[in-house]
N, C-alpha and C positions, 0 to 999 in steps of 0.2 A: 419570573418569565425568564423562560432560557432563552439565549442567540444564537441564533444561527451564520456561520458564515460559506458560502458557497462558493467559492473560485478557482473558471479551469487553467489544467497547467497543462502545459506540453503534450494537447489532445485527451489526457484525460479531470477530471476532476477526482475533488479534493474534498469533502465536506465533515466540518471538524464546529466542535461546543467551542465559543472562544474564550480564553483563558484556563481549558485542558489541553496539556499533553497527553497522547494516547501515548503507552508504551510499553507497546507489545513487541521485543527485539523480533527480528530474523536470529536464526542459527546464532551465527556471527559475530549479532551483537549489534547489529546494527539498526535503529531507528527508521521499518518507513517510508519511503515517501514516492512519490506521483512520478514516476518515469521510469525504477529502479531497472534495472537486470535484473534476477534472477532467476536461482535453481533448486529446480528440488530434488528429491533425495535417487530417483532417478535419469539427473541430471536433464530432464526437459529444461527448455528457456525460457523466457516469456519477458518482459514487462507489465510492474503495475502498472494501471488505471486509473485505479480510484481508494478512496482511503475513507470506510465510514466511519465515524467512533459516534457512536451512541452513548445519550443517560442508562440504562439500565441498560446494553448490549456489550461483548467484550468488541471489540475495534473487526472489522473486518477486509480482503482486499478481492478486488477482482484481475482479472489477469488473464492479461494477451498470449497469448502462448505460440507460438513461432510458429508451430502445427498449423495455425488457423484458429485455432481452440481458443471461443472467454470463455475465463470461468469464473461465475460468479459467485462472493461473497463467501471464501474462504478463512472464515475463523481465526487460525491459529499462522502465525508468524516464523514460528518460532519451524514448521516445518519449510523453510526455504530459506537458503541464503545467496546471496546476496553477489553478487559476481558485479556490475559499477554498475556505479550514482553519474548522472552527471552533475558536470560543473555547476554549483548555484551563480545565479543572479542579482547583481543589486541595484 
C-alpha cells in the first residue's frame, strides 16, 4: 500500500509519496518547493503553487505566473530558475 500526504502550504498544495523525495532540480540546482518564486527562459516570473510527485510519472509543477496565467503540470523543473524562496518556518 502506498501512503500519500496532502498538506496545504502557503496557498498551494504539496502532494508527495511518503518516504520519497523528488529530485528534479531547477536549472540553478535547487529542489522545487511550494512558494518558490521562479522565472523561465523568457524572464516571465511566477510562483510554484503545487508540486505533484507520482509513483509512475515525473514530478510536475503548477505555476501561477505574475501575468495572471496559471500553468498546470510543467514536467521539467530545469526549464526554470529559482528567483527567491520564502524563509522556512519551524
